[in-house]
C-alpha positions as CSV (number, residue, x, y, z in Angstrom):
1,M,24.0,22.7,-62.1
2,E,25.6,26.1,-62.2
3,A,24.1,29.2,-63.9
4,R,25.6,28.2,-67.3
5,Q,24.2,24.7,-67.0
6,T,20.8,26.1,-66.1
7,E,20.9,28.3,-69.3
8,L,21.7,25.2,-71.4
9,E,18.9,23.3,-69.8
10,L,16.4,26.1,-70.4
11,K,17.5,26.3,-74.0
12,Q,17.0,22.5,-74.5
13,I,13.5,22.6,-72.8
14,S,12.5,25.6,-74.9
15,E,13.3,23.7,-78.1
16,I,11.4,20.7,-76.9
17,L,8.3,22.9,-76.1
18,K,8.6,25.1,-79.2
19,P,5.8,23.4,-81.2
20,G,3.2,24.2,-78.6
21,Y,4.5,26.4,-75.7
22,D,6.6,29.5,-75.1
23,L,8.5,30.0,-71.8
24,D,8.1,33.2,-69.9
25,K,11.1,35.5,-69.9
26,E,11.1,35.6,-66.1
27,Q,11.3,32.3,-64.3
28,P,10.8,32.8,-60.5
29,H,11.1,29.1,-59.7
30,I,14.6,28.7,-60.9
31,S,16.0,31.6,-59.0
32,G,16.7,32.4,-55.4
33,E,17.6,30.2,-52.4
34,R,15.4,27.2,-52.9
35,F,16.6,26.4,-56.4
36,L,20.2,26.6,-55.2
37,M,19.4,23.8,-52.7
38,T,17.3,21.5,-55.0
39,R,18.3,21.4,-58.6
40,D,17.1,18.0,-59.7
41,K,14.1,19.3,-61.6
42,L,13.1,22.6,-63.2
43,V,9.7,24.3,-62.5
44,L,8.9,26.7,-65.3
45,V,6.1,29.1,-66.3
46,G,4.9,29.4,-69.9
47,K,2.0,29.9,-72.2
48,S,0.2,27.7,-74.8
49,K,0.6,29.0,-78.3
50,K,-2.8,27.6,-79.1
51,D,-4.9,29.6,-76.6
52,N,-2.5,31.7,-74.6
53,L,-3.3,29.6,-71.5
54,R,-0.7,30.0,-68.7
55,V,0.9,26.8,-67.6
56,I,3.4,25.3,-65.2
57,I,6.0,23.0,-66.7
58,K,8.0,20.6,-64.6
59,A,10.9,19.0,-66.4
60,S,13.9,16.8,-65.5
61,R,16.5,14.6,-67.2
62,F,17.9,13.3,-63.9
63,K,16.7,10.1,-62.3
64,K,15.8,11.8,-59.0
65,G,13.9,14.6,-60.6
66,R,12.1,12.3,-63.1
67,D,11.1,9.9,-60.2
68,E,9.7,12.9,-58.2
69,I,7.6,14.1,-61.1
70,M,6.2,10.6,-61.7
71,Q,5.5,10.1,-58.0
72,E,3.7,13.5,-57.8
73,R,1.7,12.8,-60.9
74,T,0.6,9.4,-59.7
75,A,-0.3,10.8,-56.3
76,R,-2.4,13.6,-57.7
77,I,-4.4,11.1,-59.8
78,I,-5.1,9.0,-56.8
79,L,-5.9,11.9,-54.6
80,S,-8.2,13.7,-57.1
81,T,-10.1,10.5,-57.9
82,L,-10.4,9.0,-54.4
83,L,-10.0,11.6,-51.8
84,F,-10.4,15.3,-51.5
85,S,-13.6,17.2,-51.3
86,K,-14.0,19.2,-54.5
87,D,-15.4,22.1,-52.5
88,V,-12.2,22.5,-50.5
89,I,-9.1,21.1,-52.2
90,L,-8.6,21.0,-56.0
91,F,-5.8,20.2,-58.3
92,P,-4.6,22.1,-61.4
93,K,-5.8,20.5,-64.6
94,E,-3.3,18.2,-66.1
95,I,-2.5,19.1,-69.7
96,L,0.4,16.9,-70.9
97,L,3.0,14.3,-69.8
98,W,5.6,13.0,-72.1
99,T,9.3,12.0,-72.4
100,D,11.4,13.5,-75.1
101,I,13.5,10.6,-76.3
102,S,16.3,12.6,-77.8
103,T,17.1,14.5,-74.6
104,N,15.6,12.1,-72.0
105,Y,13.6,15.0,-70.5
106,L,10.4,14.0,-68.7
107,V,8.0,17.0,-69.1
108,F,4.8,17.4,-67.1
109,I,2.5,20.4,-67.8
110,T,-0.5,21.6,-65.7
111,E,-2.7,24.6,-65.8
112,F,-1.3,27.7,-64.0
113,I,-3.6,28.8,-61.1
114,E,-4.1,32.5,-60.9
115,Q,-4.6,34.2,-57.5
116,D,-5.5,37.8,-56.9
117,R,-3.5,37.9,-53.6
118,V,-1.3,35.7,-51.6
119,F,-2.7,33.6,-48.8
120,V,-1.1,35.5,-45.9
121,S,-2.6,38.8,-47.2
122,Y,-6.2,37.8,-46.4
123,P,-7.8,38.7,-43.1
124,V,-6.5,36.4,-40.4
125,E,-10.0,35.0,-39.7
126,E,-10.4,34.0,-43.4
127,Q,-6.9,32.4,-43.3
128,F,-7.9,30.5,-40.2
129,F,-11.2,29.0,-41.6
130,T,-9.7,28.3,-45.0
131,I,-6.7,26.3,-43.6
132,L,-8.8,24.6,-40.9
133,R,-11.1,23.2,-43.6
134,A,-8.1,22.0,-45.6
135,F,-6.6,20.2,-42.6
136,E,-10.0,18.6,-41.7
137,V,-10.3,17.2,-45.2
138,Q,-6.9,15.5,-44.9
139,E,-7.6,14.2,-41.4
140,A,-10.7,12.4,-42.6
141,F,-8.6,9.9,-44.5
142,H,-7.0,7.2,-42.4
143,A,-4.8,4.3,-43.7
144,T,-7.5,1.8,-42.7
145,T,-9.9,3.6,-45.1
146,F,-7.8,2.1,-47.9
147,E,-7.1,-1.4,-46.5
148,H,-8.6,-3.0,-49.7
149,K,-7.0,-0.5,-52.0
150,K,-3.4,-1.7,-52.3
151,S,-2.5,0.8,-55.0
152,V,-3.2,3.6,-52.6
153,K,-1.3,2.1,-49.6
154,N,1.6,1.2,-51.8
155,M,1.8,4.6,-53.2
156,F,2.2,6.5,-49.9
157,S,4.7,5.6,-47.3
158,I,3.5,5.2,-43.7
159,F,5.3,6.9,-40.8
160,T,5.0,5.4,-37.4
161,A,6.5,6.7,-34.1
162,K,9.5,4.5,-34.7
163,K,10.1,6.0,-38.1
164,Y,9.7,9.6,-36.8
165,L,12.2,8.8,-34.0
166,D,14.6,7.1,-36.3
167,S,14.4,10.1,-38.7
168,F,14.9,12.6,-35.8
169,N,18.0,10.7,-34.7
170,D,19.3,11.0,-38.3
171,F,18.6,14.7,-38.2
172,I,20.7,15.1,-35.0
173,Q,23.7,13.3,-36.5
174,I,23.6,15.4,-39.6
175,I,23.2,18.6,-37.6
176,Q,26.1,17.7,-35.2
177,K,28.3,16.8,-38.2
178,N,27.7,20.1,-40.1
179,Y,27.1,22.4,-37.1
180,P,29.0,21.2,-34.1
181,N,27.7,23.3,-31.2
182,E,27.3,22.4,-27.5
183,N,24.2,24.5,-27.0
184,S,22.6,23.0,-30.0
185,N,23.4,19.5,-28.8
186,D,21.7,20.2,-25.4
187,I,18.5,21.5,-27.1
188,L,18.4,18.6,-29.5
189,S,18.8,16.1,-26.7
190,E,15.8,17.7,-24.9
191,A,13.8,17.5,-28.1
192,L,14.7,13.8,-28.6
193,K,13.7,13.1,-25.0
194,I,10.2,14.6,-25.3
195,L,9.6,12.6,-28.5
196,E,10.8,9.4,-27.0
197,E,8.7,9.9,-23.8
198,N,5.6,10.4,-26.0
199,R,6.1,7.6,-28.5
200,P,2.7,5.9,-27.7
201,L,0.9,9.2,-28.3
202,I,2.7,9.7,-31.6
203,D,1.6,6.3,-32.7
204,E,-2.0,6.9,-31.5
205,Y,-2.3,9.8,-33.9
206,S,-0.5,8.2,-36.8
207,N,-1.8,6.6,-40.1
208,H,-3.6,9.8,-41.2
209,L,-3.1,11.2,-44.7
210,T,-1.0,14.3,-44.4
211,H,0.8,16.8,-46.7
212,T,4.1,17.2,-44.9
213,D,4.9,20.6,-46.6
214,F,1.5,22.3,-46.6
215,V,2.6,25.9,-46.8
216,P,1.7,28.8,-49.2
217,H,4.4,28.1,-51.7
218,N,2.9,24.6,-52.3
219,F,-0.7,25.7,-52.7
220,R,-2.7,28.6,-54.2
221,T,-6.0,30.0,-53.1
222,N,-8.8,31.1,-55.4
223,G,-11.9,32.2,-53.6
224,R,-12.4,29.8,-50.7
225,K,-10.8,26.9,-52.6
226,I,-7.3,25.7,-52.3
227,Y,-5.4,24.3,-55.2
228,M,-2.7,21.8,-54.2
229,L,0.4,22.5,-56.4
230,D,2.8,19.9,-55.1
231,C,1.7,16.3,-54.2
232,S,5.2,14.9,-53.8
233,S,5.2,15.4,-50.0
234,I,2.2,13.3,-49.0
235,H,2.2,10.2,-46.9
236,F,0.3,8.4,-44.1
237,G,1.7,9.8,-40.9
238,N,0.9,11.7,-37.8
239,K,-2.4,13.7,-37.9
240,Y,-0.6,16.9,-36.9
241,E,2.5,16.7,-39.1
242,G,1.0,19.0,-41.8
243,W,-0.3,21.3,-39.1
244,A,3.1,21.5,-37.5
245,R,4.8,22.5,-40.7
246,F,2.2,25.2,-41.3
247,L,2.4,26.6,-37.8
248,N,6.2,26.7,-37.9
249,Y,6.0,28.6,-41.2
250,M,3.5,31.1,-39.6
251,V,5.9,31.8,-36.7
252,I,7.5,34.2,-39.2
253,H,4.8,35.0,-41.7
254,N,1.7,35.4,-39.4
255,P,2.3,34.8,-35.7
256,E,-1.3,35.8,-34.9
257,L,-2.6,32.9,-37.1
258,E,-0.1,30.6,-35.4
259,Q,-1.6,31.5,-32.0
260,F,-5.2,31.2,-33.2
261,L,-4.5,27.6,-34.5
262,N,-2.6,26.7,-31.3
263,E,-5.5,27.9,-29.1
264,Y,-8.1,26.2,-31.3
265,V,-6.5,22.8,-30.9
266,L,-6.0,23.2,-27.2
267,K,-9.6,24.5,-26.5
268,N,-11.5,22.4,-29.0
269,R,-9.5,19.2,-29.2
270,G,-7.9,18.8,-25.8
271,T,-4.5,18.5,-24.2
272,N,-3.5,15.2,-26.0
273,D,-4.1,16.7,-29.4
274,Y,-2.2,19.9,-28.4
275,L,0.7,17.9,-27.0
276,N,0.8,15.9,-30.2
277,L,0.9,19.1,-32.3
278,R,3.8,20.3,-30.2
279,L,5.6,17.0,-30.7
280,M,5.2,17.3,-34.5
281,R,6.4,20.9,-34.4
282,V,9.6,19.7,-32.6
283,Y,10.0,17.0,-35.3
284,K,9.6,19.4,-38.2
285,I,11.9,22.0,-36.7
286,G,14.5,19.2,-36.4
287,Y,14.1,18.6,-40.1
288,L,14.6,22.4,-40.8
289,L,17.7,22.4,-38.7
290,K,19.0,19.4,-40.6
291,Y,18.2,21.0,-43.9
292,Y,20.0,24.3,-43.1
293,A,23.0,22.5,-41.5
294,E,23.5,20.5,-44.7
295,S,23.2,23.7,-46.7
296,L,26.1,25.4,-45.0
297,E,28.7,23.7,-47.2
298,K,26.7,24.6,-50.3
299,T,26.5,28.3,-49.6
300,T,28.8,31.3,-49.6
301,G,28.7,35.0,-48.8
302,N,25.4,36.5,-47.6
303,L,23.5,33.2,-48.1
304,N,25.9,31.3,-45.9
305,T,25.6,34.1,-43.2
306,L,21.8,33.9,-43.6
307,T,21.9,30.1,-43.2
308,L,23.7,30.5,-39.9
309,K,21.1,33.1,-38.8
310,R,18.4,30.6,-39.7
311,I,20.0,27.8,-37.7
312,N,20.2,30.1,-34.6
313,F,16.6,31.3,-35.1
314,W,15.1,27.8,-35.4
315,H,17.0,26.8,-32.3
316,E,15.2,29.6,-30.5
317,V,11.8,28.5,-32.0
318,L,12.5,25.0,-30.9
319,K,13.2,26.2,-27.3
320,A,9.9,28.1,-27.3
321,V,7.9,25.0,-28.5
322,L,9.6,22.7,-26.0
323,S,8.7,25.1,-23.1
324,D,5.3,25.8,-24.6
325,T,5.9,29.5,-24.7
326,Q,5.6,32.1,-27.5
327,L,8.7,33.2,-29.3
328,S,9.7,36.7,-28.2
329,K,8.9,39.5,-30.6
330,E,12.4,40.8,-30.3
331,I,14.0,37.5,-31.5
332,L,11.5,37.4,-34.4
333,Q,12.0,41.0,-35.4
334,D,15.8,40.7,-35.2
335,Y,15.7,37.6,-37.5
336,I,13.4,39.2,-40.1
337,E,15.6,42.3,-40.3
338,N,18.7,40.2,-40.7
339,R,17.0,38.0,-43.3
340,D,15.8,41.0,-45.4
341,D,19.3,42.6,-45.3
342,L,21.0,39.4,-46.4
343,R,18.5,38.2,-49.0
344,S,19.3,38.8,-52.7
345,E,16.9,41.0,-54.7
346,E,16.2,38.0,-56.9
347,E,15.0,36.0,-53.8
348,K,12.9,38.9,-52.5
349,K,11.1,39.0,-55.9
350,R,10.5,35.2,-55.8
351,Q,9.1,35.5,-52.3
352,R,6.4,37.9,-53.4
353,E,4.8,35.0,-55.3
354,F,3.4,33.6,-52.0
355,S,4.4,35.9,-49.1
356,V,4.2,39.5,-47.9
357,A,7.0,39.0,-45.3
């Protein structure tokens, strides 16, 4: 879907919505790097003509995008009715779901959640306690909790140690195909070894409900409550997979919070939990490296250069996690400076929706 195709899609969706909704002139979710990589569905911002209520509109006419929307919608229904504490994690109100027969668009509309400030702009102590409560809510739900609720167990996949290791082997193959590099091969071999050596521990901590992409662009904060915006990345897996994704994100956006959470797990939950967190961080970095390696052939110019910088950076983070050391400030600062120089203005604007870095 090139720029021209996106314009045509927007025009079609605008016509479909015309009786009840107007699209905003600026659409941050269909610009920048992320949209270039994943174009199977559109995420749009608009307003209701009836009451001027701001809304989020997810729409797709492609099978993959339609399936993802339906999976997310089913997941949010199950989670909101069976699981999360209403004092900690909430879901935006669902407004409308329908298929436009003439264009085959599936359209899903939910309430837009306003936030006065992005998550990482709060004091670090407030970030710590807010995210800790959110993780504790997820951890409370184990696959065995739902052994008599087949609809729940059938909705969410279950990741065991075998599945994590199989996936990591797949990551390695894709990385080596798209980014052949001897140093990378050595680091990935070390990463695979530590995962294989700790297979029993990974299994011991599995079967917990976890959001595998629980980072600020997938949730919004309002007061002390978190609104989950994307439910498409939830499964029963390792207790620390969501933690790992969040801590890897904070390596860049708030290293102080990353360290606080690391220290909390080690001091309050013990060495096995801490090792398990490191194992999941290794796994999630493997996924990131796979994602960026695949992206090389899809990018050109500054974005291609930035993708290579990201691959190099995440190899450095992986080495730090494997050795249980903190990433050097020099490596981090060098990456941030390069990233900011290479990013488009459009992407910088999009990032301000959820980040200060």
